[in-house]
N, C-alpha and C positions, 0 to 999 in steps of 0.2 A: 763669668756668668753674664748672660745677655738676655734681655726680655724686651718684647715689643708690644705686649698687650697690657701695658700698665697705664692707668689713668689716675691722675692726682685728684684727691677729694677737695683739697684746698686750692683755690684759684685755678681751676681746670682751664685748658685752652678752649677757645670758642669753637674750634673745629678740629677735624682730624689732623694730626701732625705726627711727625717722626723726628726725634732728636737722638743723636748718638755722640759719644765721645770715646776716646781711647787714651790710655796711659801706658807708656812703655818704659822699660828699663833694659840696659844691656843684658844679653843672654848670659846666663851663668853656667850653662850646661854644654858648652862647646859649639854653640851655634845652631842647635835644633830649632826649627821654626816655631814661633809662637804667634797665635792669631785668635781672633774672635770672628765667628760667622753668625750673623743674626739679621733680623729685619724683615718682618712681614712676608715670610716665605709662602704663606698660604693664599696669596693673591693671584688671580688670573694674569694680571698685568702688574708687574712689580712697581710701576710708577703710579698706579692708581690707588691711593690711600683712602678708600671709601669702604664702608661696611658691605656695600652691594658687590664689591669686587672679590670678596672672600669666596674661595672655592667651596662649594656646597651650600653657600648662602645660609638660609635659615634651617637647613636640614639638620637632623640630629647626627651625632657622630656615627651611629649605626648605619645611617643612610649614606653618608658622604665621607666617612673616615678613610677608606681605602684611597679614594680619589685625592683627598686632602693630603694624606701622607705621601702619596706619589708625587704630587706637585711640590711639596716641601723638600723632599729628598732630591728631586731633580734640580731645584733651585740651589740647594746647598752644594750639590755637586758642581754646578756652574760657578758658584762663588769660590769654592775650593780651587777649581781650575784657574780662575782668574787671579788667585793669589799664588799660583804655582805650587800648591800643596795637594796632598791626597788624603783620603779618609784615615789611613794609619797614622798620619802626622798629628 
């Protein structure tokens, strides 16, 4: 499970930030790939971690949902390709 839109209530960061970690174990199913794909996929520029960079901005989901979903799916596809895996994996 991976989430990127979580903000702590206690001692929150002073600005926008992104932190991730992973924990791995040897594969127990004969080597099938295991991976997590996440991280601010709904940004115009994946390196720009600012609310203003979110696709659709302040628009409602009804107004920007199709565009947001398209950008997220394209980004996930690129990340999967970078890992050498596909959607069925």
